[in-house]
KEKE-3310 file (N, C-alpha, C; in steps of 0.2 Angstrom, whole numbers, plus 5000, padded with zeros to 4 digits):
npx = (5005:5004:5001:4992:4973:4959:4946:4928:4915:4897:4894:4887:4878:4882:4894:4902:4911:4923:4928:4932:4942:4937:4936:4946:4950:4955:4973:4975:4979:4970:4964:4952:4938:4927:4910:4898:4886:4880:4874:4886:4897:4896:4896:4909:4913:4910:4921:4932:4938:4943:4947:4939:4919:4907:4890:4876:4866:4858:4868:4880:4875:4874:4884:4892:4889:4891:4907:4912:4927:4924:4920:4906:4903:4893:4889:4877:4872:4865:4846:4829:4812:4800:4788:4786:4793:4783:4776:4763:4755:4745:4729:4729:4721:4721:4722:4725:4736:4733:4728:4737:4740:4742:4748:4757:4775:4788:4805:4822:4832:4830:4835:4840:4844:4832:4822:4820:4816:4805:4798:4796:4791:4777:4770:4771:4767:4756:4749:4751:4755:4773:4773:4757:4761:4768:4782:4796:4811:4827:4838:4855:4859:4866:4868:4870:4865:4853:4838:4820:4808:4797:4791:4786:4786:4794:4803:4815:4822:4831:4841:4829:4817:4812:4803:4799:4792:4782:4775:4770:4763:4764:4770:4762:4764:4776:4792:4802:4821:4821:4810:4796:4791:4802:4809:4801:4791:4774:4762:4762:4765:4760:4763:4759:4752:4744:4746:4756:4767:4759:4759:4773:4774:4766:4769:4782:4776:4771:4779:4791:4803:4815:4822:4837:4847:4860:4877:4894:4905:4922:4938:4942:4953:4961:4956:4959:4974:4975:4970:4958:4953:4939:4934:4939:4932:4920:4919:4923:4913:4900:4906:4904:4890:4886:4887:4886:4872:4871:4872:4865:4857:4856:4844:4845:4855:4854:4842:4825:4820:4809:4802:4793:4790:4793:4809:4812:4801:4801:4811:4809:4799:4809:4815:4824:4835:4836:4847:4854:4870:4878:4878:4869:4858:4852:4847:4833:4831:4839:4838:4825:4827:4836:4827:4818:4826:4832:4816:4812:4824:4834:4845:4851:4850:4844:4852:4858:4861:4871:4882:4885:4894:4909:4917)
npy = (4993:5008:5025:5028:5030:5039:5039:5043:5046:5048:5046:5032:5019:5009:5013:5022:5011:5010:5021:5026:5016:5004:4993:4986:4988:4973:4973:4987:5006:5018:5034:5044:5050:5058:5063:5077:5078:5070:5077:5088:5077:5072:5083:5084:5072:5073:5082:5075:5074:5064:5047:5036:5035:5038:5043:5052:5042:5046:5057:5048:5041:5049:5053:5042:5040:5049:5048:5048:5045:5034:5022:5009:5003:4990:4993:4998:5010:5019:5022:5023:5025:5034:5038:5048:5057:5067:5081:5090:5109:5115:5118:5117:5108:5096:5080:5065:5058:5062:5072:5082:5084:5097:5105:5117:5110:5108:5106:5102:5101:5098:5086:5080:5062:5058:5064:5061:5047:5053:5057:5047:5037:5043:5047:5030:5023:5030:5035:5050:5058:5067:5077:5084:5093:5108:5108:5116:5121:5125:5125:5127:5117:5099:5098:5108:5105:5097:5093:5094:5079:5077:5089:5093:5106:5117:5126:5134:5142:5149:5150:5151:5147:5131:5129:5143:5148:5138:5140:5153:5153:5149:5137:5123:5109:5097:5089:5079:5074:5069:5064:5073:5075:5077:5089:5100:5113:5106:5115:5118:5114:5092:5076:5068:5057:5048:5041:5032:5023:5012:5017:5014:5001:4997:5002:4994:4980:4982:4984:4976:4988:4994:5011:5017:5028:5034:5028:5017:5023:5023:5029:5027:5025:5020:5008:5001:5000:4994:4980:4967:4977:4980:4970:4968:4979:4977:4966:4970:4978:4970:4963:4973:4978:4965:4962:4974:4970:4959:4965:4969:4981:4987:4993:5005:5010:5014:5022:5016:5005:5006:5023:5029:5016:5002:4999:4983:4977:4983:4978:4966:4963:4964:4951:4951:4959:4974:4982:4973:4971:4970:4967:4956:4958:4968:4969:4972:4985:4994:4993:4998:5008:5016:5017:5024:5036:5038:5040:5053:5061:5064:5052:5050:5037:5022:5015:4999:4989:4981:4987:4997:4996:4989:4975)
npz = (4999:4995:5002:5013:5012:5010:5018:5021:5029:5035:5051:5060:5065:5056:5049:5061:5068:5057:5056:5069:5071:5078:5067:5055:5036:5027:5024:5022:5023:5032:5031:5042:5041:5046:5041:5039:5032:5020:5008:5008:5007:4995:4987:4988:4983:4971:4966:4967:4981:4991:4993:4994:4999:5006:4998:4989:4979:4966:4963:4961:4951:4939:4936:4933:4923:4914:4914:4925:4934:4945:4955:4957:4977:4984:4995:5004:5014:5021:5020:5016:5020:5008:5014:5028:5025:5019:5017:5023:5022:5033:5033:5018:5017:5011:5010:5005:4995:4981:4982:4978:4966:4957:4966:4975:4979:4989:4991:4995:4984:4967:4960:4970:4979:4986:4982:4969:4971:4979:4971:4960:4967:4973:4960:4951:4963:4971:4962:4956:4945:4939:4931:4937:4946:4955:4956:4968:4973:4983:4984:4977:4964:4961:4949:4933:4920:4918:4913:4917:4912:4901:4900:4913:4929:4937:4948:4955:4969:4976:4991:4998:5010:5016:5027:5029:5019:5017:5031:5026:5016:5004:4997:4998:5003:5007:5000:5010:5014:5026:5039:5040:5052:5062:5058:5053:5061:5071:5071:5060:5047:5045:5044:5029:5028:5043:5047:5047:5049:5046:5032:5026:5026:5020:5008:5008:5008:4995:4985:4989:4991:4999:4997:4993:4999:5001:4997:4996:4988:4977:4971:4953:4950:4964:4964:4954:4959:4969:4972:4976:4984:4984:4987:5002:5008:5007:5014:5028:5030:5032:5042:5052:5051:5054:5069:5074:5072:5083:5096:5111:5115:5103:5097:5102:5096:5084:5071:5069:5055:5051:5051:5067:5072:5081:5084:5083:5081:5069:5061:5059:5052:5038:5041:5045:5046:5038:5028:5019:5011:4998:4976:4971:4980:4980:4967:4960:4969:4965:4951:4948:4952:4945:4932:4935:4935:4922:4918:4926:4919:4924:4919:4904:4897:4902:4912:4917:4933:4935:4929:4935:4946:4954:4952)
capx = (4998:5008:4999:4984:4967:4954:4938:4922:4906:4894:4892:4881:4880:4883:4901:4909:4920:4926:4930:4933:4948:4933:4938:4948:4952:4963:4980:4974:4979:4966:4963:4945:4936:4917:4904:4893:4881:4880:4873:4893:4899:4894:4899:4916:4917:4911:4927:4937:4943:4941:4948:4932:4918:4901:4889:4872:4867:4858:4873:4884:4875:4873:4893:4894:4884:4896:4912:4920:4932:4921:4916:4901:4904:4888:4889:4872:4871:4857:4840:4823:4806:4799:4782:4788:4795:4778:4771:4757:4753:4740:4726:4728:4716:4729:4722:4731:4741:4729:4724:4742:4738:4740:4752:4764:4777:4793:4811:4827:4835:4827:4841:4843:4842:4827:4819:4819:4812:4798:4792:4794:4785:4771:4771:4771:4762:4753:4745:4751:4762:4775:4769:4755:4764:4775:4788:4800:4817:4829:4845:4858:4859:4873:4871:4865:4864:4850:4833:4817:4808:4791:4785:4787:4783:4800:4807:4823:4822:4840:4841:4824:4818:4806:4798:4796:4788:4776:4770:4770:4754:4771:4771:4759:4766:4786:4793:4809:4825:4821:4803:4796:4790:4808:4809:4795:4783:4769:4758:4764:4767:4759:4763:4752:4752:4743:4747:4765:4767:4756:4760:4777:4774:4762:4776:4785:4772:4767:4787:4800:4808:4819:4823:4843:4848:4865:4881:4901:4909:4927:4938:4944:4961:4963:4952:4964:4980:4972:4966:4955:4950:4933:4928:4941:4928:4912:4919:4923:4908:4896:4908:4904:4885:4885:4890:4879:4865:4871:4872:4860:4856:4856:4839:4850:4863:4851:4835:4821:4822:4804:4798:4784:4786:4797:4816:4811:4797:4803:4815:4808:4798:4814:4818:4832:4841:4835:4853:4859:4875:4880:4875:4862:4851:4847:4848:4828:4828:4844:4834:4821:4827:4836:4822:4816:4830:4831:4809:4812:4826:4843:4851:4850:4850:4841:4857:4862:4864:4880:4888:4890:4897:4913:4913)
capy = (5001:5018:5026:5029:5032:5046:5038:5049:5041:5049:5043:5029:5009:5005:5016:5021:5008:5009:5027:5028:5011:4998:4989:4991:4984:4971:4976:4998:5009:5022:5041:5041:5057:5063:5068:5080:5081:5067:5083:5089:5074:5071:5088:5083:5068:5077:5085:5069:5074:5058:5039:5034:5039:5040:5048:5051:5037:5049:5060:5046:5038:5055:5056:5039:5042:5057:5045:5049:5038:5033:5015:5009:4997:4988:4993:5003:5013:5024:5017:5028:5027:5041:5043:5050:5064:5070:5084:5096:5113:5112:5123:5118:5102:5091:5074:5062:5059:5062:5081:5083:5088:5106:5111:5117:5105:5112:5101:5106:5100:5096:5081:5074:5054:5055:5069:5058:5042:5054:5059:5040:5035:5047:5043:5024:5020:5035:5039:5056:5058:5074:5083:5085:5095:5113:5109:5120:5123:5132:5125:5125:5110:5096:5096:5114:5105:5091:5096:5086:5076:5079:5097:5095:5113:5115:5132:5136:5148:5150:5154:5150:5145:5127:5130:5148:5145:5134:5145:5160:5149:5149:5131:5118:5103:5098:5083:5079:5067:5066:5062:5080:5077:5078:5094:5108:5114:5103:5119:5122:5107:5088:5070:5069:5050:5049:5030:5033:5016:5006:5018:5012:4995:4995:5002:4988:4972:4980:4983:4974:4991:5000:5013:5017:5036:5034:5022:5020:5023:5020:5031:5020:5023:5014:5002:5000:5002:4989:4972:4965:4981:4982:4963:4967:4983:4973:4962:4972:4982:4966:4960:4976:4973:4958:4963:4980:4966:4954:4969:4970:4986:4989:4998:5012:5013:5015:5024:5011:5007:5010:5027:5028:5011:4999:4994:4976:4975:4985:4972:4959:4963:4962:4945:4952:4963:4980:4982:4970:4974:4964:4968:4952:4957:4975:4972:4977:4992:4997:4992:5001:5019:5019:5015:5031:5041:5038:5041:5057:5064:5062:5051:5050:5031:5019:5013:4995:4992:4978:4993:5004:4992:4985:4966)
capz = (5002:4995:5005:5016:5008:5012:5019:5022:5030:5039:5055:5063:5068:5051:5049:5066:5068:5053:5056:5075:5074:5078:5064:5049:5031:5028:5020:5019:5030:5031:5033:5041:5038:5050:5036:5043:5031:5014:5002:5005:5007:4989:4980:4989:4979:4963:4963:4968:4985:4994:4990:4996:5000:5006:4992:4985:4974:4959:4961:4957:4943:4934:4937:4931:4917:4912:4911:4930:4937:4949:4956:4964:4981:4985:5003:5005:5021:5020:5017:5021:5015:5007:5016:5033:5023:5013:5023:5019:5026:5040:5032:5012:5011:5008:5015:5003:4988:4974:4981:4978:4960:4956:4971:4974:4983:4989:4994:4992:4978:4961:4955:4977:4977:4990:4977:4964:4973:4983:4963:4958:4969:4972:4951:4951:4968:4974:4957:4957:4940:4941:4930:4939:4954:4956:4959:4971:4977:4988:4986:4973:4961:4961:4942:4930:4914:4917:4912:4918:4908:4902:4903:4924:4931:4941:4948:4960:4973:4980:4996:5000:5015:5013:5033:5032:5013:5021:5036:5022:5010:4994:4996:4997:5003:5007:5001:5013:5015:5031:5043:5043:5062:5063:5055:5054:5065:5070:5071:5053:5041:5048:5040:5022:5030:5046:5048:5043:5049:5041:5027:5025:5026:5014:5001:5006:5004:4987:4983:4992:4991:5005:4996:4993:4999:4997:5000:4998:4982:4976:4965:4952:4951:4970:4965:4951:4961:4977:4968:4981:4989:4986:4992:5007:5009:5009:5022:5033:5031:5033:5049:5056:5051:5060:5074:5075:5075:5087:5098:5115:5114:5095:5095:5104:5092:5075:5070:5065:5045:5049:5056:5068:5072:5087:5080:5083:5077:5063:5060:5059:5042:5033:5039:5055:5041:5035:5027:5014:5003:4990:4972:4970:4984:4978:4960:4960:4972:4959:4941:4950:4953:4940:4929:4937:4938:4915:4914:4925:4914:4926:4912:4896:4896:4905:4916:4920:4940:4936:4926:4937:4952:4954:4951)
cpx = (5006:5004:4993:4978:4963:4948:4932:4917:4903:4893:4885:4883:4886:4890:4905:4911:4924:4931:4934:4940:4946:4936:4942:4948:4956:4969:4980:4973:4974:4966:4956:4942:4928:4915:4901:4887:4882:4880:4883:4899:4900:4895:4906:4918:4917:4917:4934:4942:4944:4943:4940:4928:4910:4896:4880:4873:4862:4861:4878:4881:4875:4880:4898:4892:4889:4902:4915:4923:4930:4918:4910:4902:4894:4886:4883:4871:4868:4849:4832:4819:4803:4794:4782:4790:4789:4773:4768:4755:4747:4734:4725:4723:4718:4727:4722:4732:4739:4729:4732:4742:4738:4743:4757:4768:4783:4799:4819:4832:4831:4829:4844:4839:4834:4822:4815:4817:4806:4795:4790:4789:4778:4767:4768:4764:4755:4747:4745:4758:4766:4774:4764:4757:4767:4777:4793:4805:4821:4837:4849:4860:4864:4872:4867:4862:4854:4842:4826:4813:4799:4787:4783:4787:4791:4802:4812:4822:4829:4838:4836:4823:4810:4803:4794:4792:4781:4770:4767:4762:4758:4769:4766:4761:4775:4787:4800:4812:4823:4810:4801:4793:4795:4812:4805:4791:4776:4762:4758:4762:4764:4761:4759:4750:4746:4743:4752:4768:4768:4758:4766:4778:4769:4766:4779:4783:4770:4775:4790:4805:4812:4824:4831:4843:4856:4873:4888:4901:4920:4930:4943:4952:4966:4960:4958:4971:4980:4969:4963:4951:4945:4931:4932:4935:4923:4913:4917:4918:4899:4898:4905:4894:4882:4884:4886:4872:4865:4871:4865:4854:4853:4849:4842:4852:4859:4844:4831:4822:4813:4800:4792:4783:4795:4803:4814:4808:4796:4808:4813:4800:4802:4816:4825:4836:4839:4840:4855:4862:4872:4876:4867:4854:4849:4849:4840:4827:4832:4839:4829:4821:4831:4833:4819:4819:4828:4822:4811:4818:4834:4846:4849:4849:4845:4847:4857:4865:4870:4887:4891:4894:4903:4912:4914)
cpy = (5006:5023:5028:5031:5033:5042:5042:5047:5047:5043:5041:5020:5007:5006:5017:5019:5009:5014:5030:5018:5006:4993:4990:4985:4982:4976:4984:4999:5016:5029:5043:5049:5057:5065:5070:5079:5075:5072:5088:5084:5073:5078:5087:5079:5069:5082:5081:5068:5068:5050:5035:5036:5039:5046:5045:5045:5040:5053:5055:5043:5044:5056:5050:5039:5043:5054:5047:5044:5037:5024:5013:5003:4996:4987:4999:5007:5016:5024:5023:5025:5033:5043:5045:5059:5069:5074:5087:5102:5115:5118:5122:5112:5096:5084:5067:5062:5064:5071:5083:5089:5095:5108:5113:5114:5108:5104:5106:5107:5096:5087:5075:5065:5056:5061:5066:5052:5048:5055:5053:5036:5037:5047:5036:5020:5024:5039:5047:5056:5068:5080:5087:5091:5102:5114:5114:5119:5125:5130:5124:5116:5104:5098:5104:5111:5099:5097:5090:5085:5077:5083:5098:5104:5112:5122:5133:5142:5150:5153:5155:5146:5137:5129:5136:5150:5144:5136:5151:5156:5149:5143:5127:5111:5103:5091:5084:5074:5065:5067:5072:5082:5077:5086:5100:5105:5112:5106:5120:5116:5099:5082:5071:5061:5049:5041:5030:5027:5010:5010:5016:5005:4990:4996:4994:4982:4972:4981:4980:4976:4992:5003:5014:5025:5036:5025:5024:5019:5026:5026:5024:5019:5016:5010:4999:4997:4996:4984:4970:4972:4980:4974:4964:4973:4981:4969:4964:4974:4977:4963:4967:4979:4970:4957:4969:4972:4961:4961:4969:4973:4992:4994:5005:5016:5014:5016:5019:5012:5008:5016:5026:5021:5007:4995:4986:4975:4978:4979:4966:4956:4964:4954:4945:4956:4968:4981:4979:4973:4967:4965:4965:4955:4964:4975:4976:4982:4994:4998:5000:5008:5020:5019:5024:5037:5043:5040:5051:5066:5065:5060:5051:5043:5027:5011:5004:4994:4987:4983:4996:5002:4988:4977:4961)
cpz = (4998:4997:5009:5010:5013:5014:5021:5023:5033:5047:5058:5064:5063:5050:5053:5067:5064:5053:5063:5074:5075:5072:5058:5043:5028:5023:5016:5027:5029:5033:5035:5042:5040:5047:5041:5039:5024:5008:5004:5004:4998:4984:4983:4984:4974:4962:4967:4974:4989:4989:4988:4999:5003:5000:4990:4979:4968:4958:4956:4951:4938:4933:4934:4924:4911:4910:4917:4932:4945:4950:4959:4969:4981:4993:5002:5015:5026:5015:5019:5019:5014:5009:5022:5029:5018:5020:5021:5024:5028:5037:5024:5011:5010:5013:5011:4997:4984:4976:4980:4970:4959:4961:4969:4979:4985:4993:4990:4987:4973:4962:4963:4975:4982:4984:4970:4965:4975:4973:4959:4963:4971:4964:4952:4957:4971:4967:4954:4952:4944:4938:4933:4946:4951:4957:4963:4974:4979:4988:4978:4971:4961:4952:4937:4923:4915:4919:4912:4912:4908:4902:4910:4924:4938:4942:4954:4963:4975:4986:5001:5006:5016:5022:5032:5024:5014:5026:5032:5019:5005:4996:5001:5004:5003:5005:5003:5013:5023:5035:5044:5052:5066:5064:5053:5059:5066:5071:5064:5046:5049:5041:5036:5028:5038:5052:5047:5041:5043:5034:5021:5023:5020:5006:4999:5004:4997:4985:4983:4991:4996:5001:4998:4994:4996:5000:4998:4989:4981:4971:4960:4950:4958:4969:4961:4955:4966:4976:4975:4986:4989:4988:5001:5009:5010:5013:5026:5035:5033:5039:5055:5058:5056:5068:5078:5077:5081:5095:5104:5114:5108:5094:5098:5101:5085:5074:5066:5058:5044:5055:5057:5070:5077:5081:5078:5077:5070:5057:5055:5054:5035:5034:5046:5052:5035:5028:5021:5011:4999:4982:4970:4974:4985:4972:4956:4963:4968:4950:4946:4951:4945:4931:4929:4937:4925:4913:4915:4921:4916:4922:4908:4894:4901:4910:4918:4929:4940:4931:4930:4945:4950:4954:4956)
residu = (UNK:UNK:UNK:UNK:UNK:UNK:UNK:UNK:UNK:UNK:UNK:UNK:UNK:UNK:UNK:UNK:UNK:UNK:UNK:UNK:UNK:UNK:UNK:UNK:UNK:UNK:UNK:UNK:UNK:UNK:UNK:UNK:UNK:UNK:UNK:UNK:UNK:UNK:UNK:UNK:UNK:UNK:UNK:UNK:UNK:UNK:UNK:UNK:UNK:UNK:UNK:UNK:UNK:UNK:UNK:UNK:UNK:UNK:UNK:UNK:UNK:UNK:UNK:UNK:UNK:UNK:UNK:UNK:UNK:UNK:UNK:UNK:UNK:UNK:UNK:UNK:UNK:UNK:UNK:UNK:UNK:UNK:UNK:UNK:UNK:UNK:UNK:UNK:UNK:UNK:UNK:UNK:UNK:UNK:UNK:UNK:UNK:UNK:UNK:UNK:UNK:UNK:UNK:UNK:UNK:UNK:UNK:UNK:UNK:UNK:UNK:UNK:UNK:UNK:UNK:UNK:UNK:UNK:UNK:UNK:UNK:UNK:UNK:UNK:UNK:UNK:UNK:UNK:UNK:UNK:UNK:UNK:UNK:UNK:UNK:UNK:UNK:UNK:UNK:UNK:UNK:UNK:UNK:UNK:UNK:UNK:UNK:UNK:UNK:UNK:UNK:UNK:UNK:UNK:UNK:UNK:UNK:UNK:UNK:UNK:UNK:UNK:UNK:UNK:UNK:UNK:UNK:UNK:UNK:UNK:UNK:UNK:UNK:UNK:UNK:UNK:UNK:UNK:UNK:UNK:UNK:UNK:UNK:UNK:UNK:UNK:UNK:UNK:UNK:UNK:UNK:UNK:UNK:UNK:UNK:UNK:UNK:UNK:UNK:UNK:UNK:UNK:UNK:UNK:UNK:UNK:UNK:UNK:UNK:UNK:UNK:UNK:UNK:UNK:UNK:UNK:UNK:UNK:UNK:UNK:UNK:UNK:UNK:UNK:UNK:UNK:UNK:UNK:UNK:UNK:UNK:UNK:UNK:UNK:UNK:UNK:UNK:UNK:UNK:UNK:UNK:UNK:UNK:UNK:UNK:UNK:UNK:UNK:UNK:UNK:UNK:UNK:UNK:UNK:UNK:UNK:UNK:UNK:UNK:UNK:UNK:UNK:UNK:UNK:UNK:UNK:UNK:UNK:UNK:UNK:UNK:UNK:UNK:UNK:UNK:UNK:UNK:UNK:UNK:UNK:UNK:UNK:UNK:UNK:UNK:UNK:UNK:UNK:UNK:UNK:UNK:UNK:UNK:UNK:UNK:UNK:UNK:UNK:UNK:UNK:UNK:UNK:UNK:UNK:UNK:UNK:UNK:UNK:UNK:UNK:UNK)
# end
């Protein structure tokens, strides 16, 4: 190994042991970086600032299509259902997904992974096509050359505040990467789904999918210079997860995979492991996302999962 490899991850139960030195990668000396936010980490990886890093799935897919020297590792550390992140302004008269049609819906960025998922889920599962909604974002996009497909109405108000715009009546609803119950004033915004745990379980039962938001990627030259690195990384993360799942207090170390439901009960819905690694176990969810990314205009072609990951 010629040098240390910088590895930037957002700390949680599935990543912290590597950052803290409790776990290592065979044959590799790492320089760990504790990332504060996936967005900042993703933008840094767009500039190739780290050898290995956790980043947005949507951004990686677009970069890879454009020829960026990045390779995905099938280590999916960030997953979340969309339903808890759909909020409606109290007084807007929205009580069901179908009533979002014709409304102004805000979010941070149009092309962030959670926004792609939200549009996909609203369209495919709840019957609200993206072109039926007036979308408003408030942050600079990671890409400025992507145009939404199908005549979707979209505007960006840089520097705006989604909570303030909701409170002022400038927006009717929000789709957010985190549960709205954690980020918005309950006096002004409520989750669209009164039974939010049931809505997530319904999506899982209907589709079999647990949406991937962010995961681990490596620079291609790093993998080429270190044969076996991809396999060693996967093995390390599998060991970290296995140790976490054996913890007697694991429910206190990780948020429940189904928001609003107890950790242990939620884990039963996944057969004991809500975070499967490896390409085969995630082929269906990746194919679904890649199809939706193409339909929405993020990618020019419909990419195949196996072309995006290390062999």
